[in-house]
C-alpha positions in Angstrom: -11.0 12.6 5.0 -7.2 12.5 5.4 -5.0 14.5 3.1 -3.3 12.4 0.4 0.5 12.0 0.7 2.4 11.5 -2.5 4.7 8.5 -2.6 7.1 7.5 -5.4 5.8 4.5 -7.3 8.6 2.9 -9.4 7.4 1.2 -12.6 10.4 -0.2 -14.3 10.7 -0.1 -18.1 11.3 -3.5 -19.7 14.7 -2.4 -21.1 16.2 -0.3 -18.4 14.3 -1.0 -15.2 14.1 2.7 -14.4 11.6 4.6 -12.3 8.7 6.3 -14.0 5.6 6.5 -11.9 4.1 8.1 -8.7 1.5 6.8 -6.3 -0.6 8.8 -3.9 -1.3 7.0 -0.6 -3.9 8.1 1.9 -4.0 7.1 5.5 -3.6 8.4 9.0 -3.9 6.6 12.3 -6.1 7.3 15.3 -3.9 5.7 18.0 -2.7 6.5 21.5 0.8 5.1 21.1 4.0 7.0 20.2 4.1 6.2 16.5 0.9 6.4 14.5 0.2 3.6 12.0 1.0 4.8 8.5 2.4 3.8 5.2 6.1 4.2 5.2 6.7 3.6 1.5 5.1 2.3 -1.7 7.1 1.1 -4.7 6.6 -1.1 -7.7 8.9 -4.1 -7.9 7.7 -5.2 -11.3 4.9 -3.8 -13.6 2.5 -6.1 -11.7 3.8 -6.0 -8.1 3.4 -3.1 -5.7 5.4 -3.2 -2.4 3.6 -1.5 0.6 5.6 -1.1 3.8 4.0 0.1 7.0 5.9 1.9 9.7 5.1 -0.7 12.4 3.8 -4.3 12.5 0.3 -4.8 11.2 -2.3 -7.4 11.7 -1.4 -10.0 9.0 -4.8 -11.7 8.7 -7.4 -11.9 5.8 -10.3 -10.6 7.9 -11.8 -7.1 7.5 -9.1 -5.4 9.6 -6.2 -7.4 8.4 -3.4 -6.3 6.0 -4.2 -9.4 3.8 -7.8 -8.5 3.2 -8.1 -7.6 -0.5 -11.0 -5.1 0.0 -8.8 -2.9 2.2 -6.8 -1.8 -0.8 -7.7 0.0 -4.0 -5.4 1.2 -6.8 -7.0 3.9 -9.0 -6.4 3.0 -12.7 -5.5 -0.7 -12.0 -6.9 -3.9 -10.4 -5.4 -5.5 -7.3 -5.6 -9.2 -7.9 -3.9 -10.7 -4.7 -1.9 -9.9 -1.6 1.3 -11.6 -0.3 2.7 -11.2 3.2 6.4 -10.3 3.4 7.4 -10.0 7.0 5.2 -8.3 9.7 5.2 -4.7 8.2 5.2 -5.4 4.4 2.8 -6.7 1.8 3.1 -7.1 -2.0 0.1 -6.4 -4.1 -0.2 -8.3 -7.4 -1.9 -6.0 -9.9 -3.0 -5.7 -13.4 -0.1 -4.4 -15.6 0.9 -0.9 -14.6 1.6 1.5 -17.4 5.1 3.2 -17.5 4.9 6.9 -16.8 1.3 6.7 -15.3 0.4 8.2 -11.9 -1.6 5.8 -9.7 -3.4 6.4 -6.4 -3.2 3.7 -3.8 -5.8 3.8 -1.0 -5.6 1.6 2.2 -8.5 1.4 4.6 -9.4 -0.5 7.7 -5.9 -2.1 8.3 -4.9 -2.3 12.0 -1.5 -2.5 13.5 -0.7 -5.5 15.8 -2.1 -3.6 18.8 -5.5 -3.0 17.1 -4.9 0.7 16.1 -6.5 1.4 12.7 -5.4 3.5 9.7 -8.2 6.0 9.1 -10.3 5.4 6.0 -9.1 7.1 2.9 
């Protein structure tokens, strides 16, 4: 199992829009290319939207190895309701409301880059 990497997860307050949370992302790639597929960053854009940016283009499909397949994501302490594609390296996850000041753990499994190289299961 890969070692978790801590990522800042910004949950804006309603009044100030300031950062208050942290997410932990897990994933490594088993690839033979120069740059391994990994999560580059994770942020909350709103209390119900999490931005996930990969370091390279990913397979933007809704099948089991695609970045748009809901079952490939889990967010400990919250529910992921839907996924939206934003470019070829970024998705937005619509979630149940995230609590200000709470630490969440995002896991991403089975997603492949555009060349078919997978992120290792978390």
